[in-house]
N, C-alpha and C positions, 0 to 999 in steps of 0.2 A: 872597773864597776860605773854601769850608767846612774845616774843619781836621776830617780823618777821626778815628775812634776811634783810642785811644792803645793799642797791644800791648807788655806787658812781659811776655812768656812766657820761659821756661827753655828750655834746648835741647832738653829732653825734649819740650815741649809745641810747639815750634818744628817739631820733625819730626812730631808728629801733626797740625799744621795743613798742611804739606807733604803728607801722607797722605792728608787731605779733599781738599786742591785736587787732587790725583791721581784719588780717587773721583771727584770734580765733573767733571771731563773725561771720565773714563770713561763717565760718566753721559749726557753730552753726546753723545757717539759711539756710544754705544749706543743713544740717540733718535733718532739721524739713521739708523743701522742699522735701526732698528725700523721707520722708516715709509718708510725705501725697500723694505723686505721690504712690507709692507702694500700700497702703491702697486703690485707685482708680483706680491702674492700669488696672484691668478686666474692671471696667466703661469705661475707657478712648479707650482701646483694641475696645469694642465694637461700641462706636462710631465713632471713626476717623479711617478712613482705610487710613492712610498716615504714612510716617517715624515716629518712636517712638520720636523722639525731635520735629517733626514740632506738634504731637498732646499734648505735653506737654505744648506747647506755646500756643496751640487753648484750650487748657481746662484751665489751671491757670490762663491765663490773667494777668500774672506778667509784671512788669514793663522791657521793655527794656533793663536799664542799670543793671537791676539784672540777666537778663536771660544772656547778652551779658559775665557779670562776670562770672558766672556759667560754660558756653560754654568754656570760654577762661582759666580758671583755672579749680574746683573741676569736671565738665564734660568732661574735654579735651580727646579727644581719650578713653573716658570711656564709650560709648554705642556700643554695640556692638552685631551684629549677631551671632550667635553661631552654631555650627556643630551639626544640632540634631543628626547624626548617632554616634557621639562618647559617647551620652549618652544614646541613645536605645539601643546599644552595648555594654554598661557597663555590667560586669558578674555579679554584683548584679541585676539590674535591668531585664537580659536575664532570671536568673535562681530564681530569688525569687519571684513567681507572686502569690500574694495574693488577690482577687477582691471579694468585697463584702462577704469576710468571717465575720461573727458575734460568737462574743463571750462574753455572757452577757451584759454589757452596752459598750464594746469593738466591733469596727468594722474596718477591714481593708479594704479601698478601693481605687479607684484612683480619683485625681481630677486633673485638664489640665489648662494647661498656653494657652493661644489663643494667634494665629497668631499676633507678635507684642506688645505683653504684654510685659513689661517691669519686671524684677525682679532683686533682690540682685544676683551676681555670684559668687563674691569674695570676701577676707576679706579687711579691708580698708586697703589703704597704704596713706603715708605721704612722701610729696617731701622735698628737702632740704628746702624750705622757709615755711614748716609745712603747708603746703593747704592740707586738705584732698580728696582723690581720693578713690571714690566707684566707682565699675565697675557695668553699669546695663547691661545686657544679655536680648535678645530676640530671638525666634524662628521664620521664616518667617510662619511655619506651627504648629498645634497643637501638644502639648507634653503633656504626662500624667506621674505623678508621684505618687509613693505610700504614702499613709496617713495610721495612724492609730488615730481614733477619739474614744474619750470618753463620754457618753452620747451626742452624738452628736456634739460636739465640737471637732476639730481638735487638736489633742496634740503631735503627731509626724510628720514626713514627710523625705521624700528623694528627695532633687531637685537638680538641679545643682549646687547650691550653696552648699549644705552640701559635693557633692561629691568632687568639687574644692577645697572645705577649708579643706579636709581631705588626699588631694592627697599627700601632702609632708610628713605628718606622715605616711601612707603607706607604702609611699617608702623609709624611715629610718627603718623603723621595721623590725628586724630580732630575731634569738634567741627564747629566751622565753621573750613575750610581756604581759603586765600589762595594761588594759585600764580601767578605772572609768566612769560608764555611760553606761546603754547597748543599749538605745533606740531602733532602727528596727535593728539592727545588722550589721548596713554597715560596720564600721572597724573591727568587729571583722572578717565578712566573709571577705574582701577584703584580710586583713592579713594572713588568714588561709590559701588563695590559692598560698600565696608564698612558694617555696622551702625552702628558708632559715628561714623562722618561724617555729619554733618546737611548740610552743605552744601560746595560747592566754588566757589570765585569766581576768575575766569578773568581777569587783567589782562593784553591782549593790544593792541599799539597796530597790526598790520595788518588795514585792515577786509578785504581781500580773502579773506585767513585765515582771519576770523570768519565769511564769508558762506559759504566753502567747508566750514567745519566745522560751523554750523548746516545747511547743504542735505544734505551725504553724510555727515559721521559722527555727529553728535549725535543722528539719526533711530534709529541703531541701540543707542544706549545703554538700558541697562535701567532707570537710573534718572535719567532727564534731566530730573526735579522737582528735582533737585540743584544741578545747572549755574545757575551766572549769570556772564555774561560782559562785562566792561568795557572799551570800546575807548579805551585810553590808554596813554601812556607809562609804561614802569615806574617809572622814576627821579621823573617828573612827579608819578605817583599818588603813591608812597610819600613823597614830600617833603613833598605838600600834603594829605595827608589822615592823620590820626591815628585808627587804625581797631584792632579788638578780635577777631583770630581768634585761634583756639585754636594754628594752625599754619601755617607759610608756607614755600612752596618756591620757589626762583627757577632758572628754566632757559631762558635768554637766548642762549645762545650754541653754538655748534658744536662748539667744543673750545678749548683754553688760546690759540690764535693769536687769535681774537677776542676771548675772552672774559675775560682776566685784567683789563681796566678795566674792564669793564662789572660783574665780579664786586666789584672795590674801589669802583665807585660806588655798585652797590645795597646793599653794607652800611655804608658812609656813610648812603645813603638812609635804609637801614633802622633807622638807630642811635634813633631816638626811639618807635620801635613796641615798648616794654616789653612790651605785653599778649603778643607773638606770639612765641615761638619759630621761628626761622628756620634753614632748612638750604638748601644751595646745591649743585647739581648739579656732579659733579665738584670737591670741593671739594678734595679731597686733590691732585688736579693742580694747580690754583692756588694752593695754600700751596708745593708745591715749585718752582714758577716763583719765587717771592718768597724761597724759602729759595738759589736759586739766585742770587738777586740779592745776598742776604746775603753769600754765596760770594764773590760778585765785587766788593764792597764789602772784606770782609777780604782779598784779594789784593792789591787796589788799596793798603790800608793797609800791608801787609807790605812793597809793592814800591815805597811810596813813590808810588804813581801818583794822581792825580786827576784824572779826567776827568768833565767839566761837561758835555760836549754830551749831546743829547737827540735820539739820531735816530729811536729807538723807546720804546715805552713801556716797555719792560724798562730802558732807559738811565735812565728818569723815576724808576722805582722804587728802582733803587740810588741814582739821587742821593737822594730821598728818605729812603732808610735812613742815607746820610751826615748828613742834618740830625737824624734824629732821634736818631742816636748821636755826634753831634756832640762830640769833648772827654771820652767815655765812657771809663774805663781798663779794660783785661782784665790782668788777672794770671794766669790757669789756662785750661788750654783747657777744664776743665769749666765755665765762663762760656760758651764759646763754643758749646757742646753744649747747654747752657741756653737760649740764643738761639736756636740752629738748631731745637729742641724745636716739636712740633706747636702745643703750647700758646702758646708766645709769637708763632710765625710768626701763627697765626688772631689774636692780638691788633694785632700790627702791621697785618695787613691793613686794621682799622680805624684805621688813624693816617695813612696813606701818601695 
């Protein structure tokens, strides 16, 4: 049996820890609320022709206290009207045009956001109180975006969320670049346009996606000579090759639900690639899930609970953190804040 970390906090610090637990619980309630909204956003936009925030109030009929908390905390300044021209004039959207292109069970087509239909538009952010902030964007007129469906189920898409959350990585990319995960080729395309990018090597295990890309998307690249594609599993390639790329970007998951394990596995697989600087798609969201696991461990510690079952990967992360912090003594809330900082959580992601 693992002995969890030892907490020796003053009454004042215990109150701060209780407040942290309350914030964590509100974060989880907000996350459920937000994804419920996203699932119903199109229906809400059709039903109510008012501001996005007002339509949320009308549709969900949640208590005023809950809405006021969200408005003052998680939603504060995070519902934003986006400049549609910025996305319509994005080089990928202007030059990679594939409408109703069918290839077997695969189909390229355009879906739309309705006016005032909200959608996630950036990665999650956490403030100094550890309150989660997720920006919801909308347009005041219809916006079309490219999708790839398989057997009539949407599989891949290029929305403002993908564009915004890859922007920093594209700006950082230079020299010889390696990326894990092909998708619809947005990251490779945008990198290939940069004069300071010499080559873009793509590691993709799905041969069907590679063939689709080569047949329909790559011919539309202005600098297809920079593109190199290797058909291999990302983790296998990273573990069995020492490479010297200038920059690496990992994009193998759809969201945190399927991504946390892959994110941690890739962090471990890339540990020996000392010559390459890596970034990971929606890493802030991954770090926040690990932070939640750390808070769960603290809750178990203070309440003298030790749950060792592992029904989910999140449970596995909690138990790994217990082993990492076994018998570690905490005397002040400041230590807890340091443990929950981005720097420490990012370091822990390489140890889990």
